[in-house]
Steps between C-alpha positions, in 0.01 A plus 500: 500500500531244761498567885781374722383371828744403784431297814736558788575381855803523721398199710554140405235296331368186679465324161696502180474822286378285217187420689414874499623556139285220376179613690541869367575371154186286494288805635614721213502251228405670165566859637855462620772267628775467758825610339749453761593522864780466755600427864790659674623625833248791499191302415327360183302630214286394211481689171171497303400664163148582431402539125329799357482860604167494696467556870710251670342560847231229474755243399728606792208468727452132370882438567455620850192274560716206388795600724271523798409129455867400484750484779671827422661707786306788674729769330427393131407775279434561123638804298360578144453763233697794390436678828613192701184464701541282796233252640570309817372151489383521859356843620721719701872559504677188623 
């Protein structure tokens, strides 16, 4: 069973969302892929699917490391798994 991962922010990006999507897609090549995303009045999101039914946390940690190297806003966070675990890209609550 695949694990859905969602990247969210309410603040605008300083680059195109495609830049973020491409970097994440490259980082998870072979274990998952970016499957969608969107931008609207309440922010932006990127949807990711990780293959397999193993522990997704190490792969999410890798995604977070990639996001920290990119120009994502301070409030960016990742939600994943059946329990909807949340990981802030930057420590603390923005």
